[in-house]
C-alpha positions in Angstrom: -19.4 19.7 -25.3 -20.6 20.4 -22.1 -18.7 20.7 -18.9 -19.9 17.5 -17.5 -18.8 15.4 -20.4 -15.4 17.1 -20.4 -14.9 16.3 -16.8 -16.0 12.7 -17.3 -13.6 12.3 -20.2 -10.8 13.9 -18.2 -11.6 11.6 -15.3 -11.6 8.6 -17.6 -8.3 9.8 -19.1 -6.9 10.3 -15.6 -7.9 6.8 -14.5 -6.5 5.2 -17.7 -3.2 7.1 -17.2 -3.1 6.1 -13.5 -3.9 2.5 -14.4 -1.2 2.6 -17.1 1.4 4.1 -14.7 0.4 1.7 -12.0 0.5 -1.3 -14.3 3.7 -0.5 -16.3 5.6 2.4 -14.7 5.2 1.7 -11.0 6.8 -1.8 -11.1 9.8 -0.4 -13.0 10.1 2.4 -10.5 9.7 0.0 -7.5 12.2 -2.3 -9.1 14.7 0.5 -9.6 14.2 1.6 -6.0 14.7 -1.9 -4.7 17.9 -2.3 -6.8 19.1 1.0 -5.5 18.3 0.0 -2.0 20.2 -3.3 -2.5 23.1 -1.5 -4.0 23.3 0.9 -1.1 23.0 -1.9 1.5 25.7 -3.8 -0.3 27.9 -0.7 -0.4 27.3 -0.2 3.4 28.1 -3.9 4.1 31.2 -3.6 1.9 32.3 -0.5 3.8 31.8 -2.2 7.2 33.7 -5.2 5.9 36.5 -2.9 4.7 36.5 -1.2 8.1 36.8 -4.5 9.9 39.6 -5.6 7.5 41.4 -2.3 8.1 41.1 -2.7 11.9 42.4 -6.3 11.6 45.2 -5.2 9.3 46.1 -2.4 11.8 46.0 -4.9 14.7 48.2 -7.3 12.7 50.6 -4.5 11.8 50.8 -3.4 15.5 51.4 -7.0 16.5 54.1 -7.4 13.9 55.7 -4.1 15.0 55.6 -5.3 18.6 57.2 -8.6 17.6 59.8 -6.9 15.5 60.6 -4.6 18.4 60.8 -7.5 20.8 63.0 -9.4 18.3 65.3 -6.4 17.8 65.6 -6.0 21.6 66.5 -9.7 21.9 69.1 -9.3 19.2 70.5 -6.2 20.9 70.6 -8.1 24.2 72.3 -11.0 22.6 74.8 -8.7 20.9 75.6 -7.0 24.3 76.0 -10.4 26.0 78.2 -11.6 23.2 80.2 -8.4 23.3 80.6 -8.8 27.1 81.6 -12.4 26.6 84.1 -11.4 23.9 85.5 -8.7 26.2 85.8 -11.2 29.0 87.5 -13.7 26.8 89.9 -11.1 25.5 90.7 -10.1 29.1 91.3 -13.7 30.0 93.5 -14.2 27.0 95.4 -11.0 27.8 95.9 -12.1 31.4 97.0 -15.6 30.3 99.4 -14.0 27.7 100.7 -11.6 30.4 101.3 -14.6 32.8 103.0 -16.5 30.0 105.2 -13.4 29.3 106.0 -13.1 33.0 106.9 -16.7 33.3 109.1 -16.5 30.2 110.8 -13.4 31.6 111.3 -15.1 34.9 112.8 -18.1 33.2 115.1 -15.8 31.1 116.0 -14.0 34.3 116.8 -17.2 36.0 118.9 -18.4 33.1 120.7 -15.1 33.0 121.2 -15.3 36.8 122.5 -18.9 36.4 124.9 -17.9 33.6 126.1 -14.9 35.6 126.8 -17.2 38.6 128.6 -19.7 36.5 130.6 -16.9 34.8 131.3 -15.4 38.2 132.4 -18.8 39.6 134.7 -19.3 36.6 136.2 -15.8 37.1 136.5 -16.3 40.9 138.1 -19.7 40.2 140.5 -18.2 37.7 141.4 -15.4 40.1 141.8 -18.0 42.9 144.1 -20.1 40.7 146.1 -17.0 39.7 146.3 -15.9 43.3 147.3 -19.4 44.5 150.0 -19.6 41.7 151.5 -16.4 42.9 151.3 -17.4 46.5 152.6 -20.9 45.9 155.0 -19.8 43.2 154.2 -22.7 41.0 151.7 -23.6 38.2 148.6 -25.5 39.0 147.4 -28.2 36.7 144.3 -27.0 34.8 142.7 -30.4 34.8 143.2 -30.8 38.6 142.0 -27.2 39.0 138.8 -28.0 37.0 138.0 -31.1 39.1 138.6 -29.1 42.3 136.3 -26.3 41.0 133.6 -28.8 40.1 133.8 -30.3 43.5 133.7 -26.8 45.1 130.7 -25.8 42.9 128.9 -28.9 44.0 129.5 -28.1 47.6 128.2 -24.5 47.1 
């Protein structure tokens, strides 16, 4: 064969091969590229969505942390106020108890003072009667003596 015929046959084979690739291979290749492009776009969109969700979750976590800190500070403040109130109540109770004890001690002291006065009056009366008996040289009627002492005590 001559060179021209070989070239013509090679040209025809090339065009048949190009047509075959263009008709059957190229659409498959384009389809694969489009699918790959769609997959990449979906992956990028998914990544952006994940970033947004991460930012939102981070924001929510920060907000929850701020709220928890505010709530804990509120609880601490309430506990401090309650402790102060409890301390104040305890002070008031202690003061009231101290006043009650003072009043009880004053009452006991007054009773003791009254008993001591009565005992002293009785002793003074007995001494006065004994002294009067010696001076007068006679016995004094105890019943009369008691009446006289009661009258004298009422006058004092």
